[in-house]
N, C-alpha and C positions, 0 to 999 in steps of 0.2 A: 319553649313557642309550640304552638300546635300545628297540626297538620298542615294548615296552610297560612302559618301566620311568618312566614318568611316574603317579606316584600321584594321586589325587584331589585333593586340597588343590592341589599346583602348578598344576594345570588350572585349577582355580577360581578360584586367584589371579591368574594369566595373562589369563583370563576377564573378571576383573573389571577389570583394568588396561585392557584393550581396550574393555569398556562405558564406562569412565570418560571415554575420547576425548580424555583430555590427550595422548597419544600417537599417531603413527601406528601401526598393527597391524605394518608392516615393521621401525619403531623397536624395539617390544615383542620381536616374533620375535627380532631379531638381538642384543639384551640376553640371552636367555635361550637363545640357539643351537638355535632354531626355525625351522621353515619357516614362513611365513605362513598357507600353506594348512592348514597343520595347527591354526593359532589359529582360523582361520575355521571350522574343522569342529567345533573346540571350543565354539566361540562359537555355533554353528548348534545343537549338541546340548542346550547348557545354557539356552537360551533355550526349547527345546521340551520339556524335561524341567521348569522350572521351575514351572510352575501345578500339578505335581504335590506341590510342596513345601509350598503352602497347603491343598491338598485334604485331604494326609496329615494337616495339625496339627488342621485343622478336624474330621476323623473322630477324631482323639485325645483332642481337647476334649471332643466329644460322648460317646466311649466312656468318658472319666473323670468325665462328669456323671452318666452313666448308673450307674456305678458306686455314685457316692455317694449317688446316690437309693436304690439298692437297699440298699445298706449301711445307710442312714438308718432305711429302711422295715424291715429285720432287726432294726436295735435296738431300733423300737418295740414290734416284735412279741414278742420275747425278754422285754422290758419286762412286757409284756400278759400272756405265758405266767406269768411269775414272780407276777404279782399275782393271775391267776385261781389257780395251784396253792396259795399260801396262801389264799384266801379258801375255796376246796374243804376245805384241811385243817382251817380254823378250822369251817367248816360240821359237818364228819365229827365232830371232837371234842366240839361242841356238842350233836352229835344222840346220842352215846354217854351223855354226860352227862344228857340229859335221858330217853333211852328206855332207856338200859343193855342188860340184856340182850335185852332185846326188839327191839332194832336190827337183829340178823339178820333177826328174822321179818318185821318192817314193810319192810324194804327187799331181803330176798333176798339178801343176801350179808355176809360178815365185813368188818368196817371194815378198810382198810388201811392 
């Protein structure tokens, strides 16, 4: 494989073998036809970037929780709007029944 021919999964698998500590790094490198220094570089990069994995997942969990809260609040508000609309319509209907033609004079507008 060429200089950039190693994909991320292959690199991660090799580094995990190194971190497992069951074999010496030179043994792992020889089995995969790699230079031991390359494995050391991958291991260093893996260790340096590993905290980002946990930060990202916490951020994603927090974002998902916020989205759930917003959606729940939105649903509650939509239910409330629906309830208030029904109550308003009922009050208009009853007002028209009670006041009839006087409705417009009393409230200054035609019923909708």
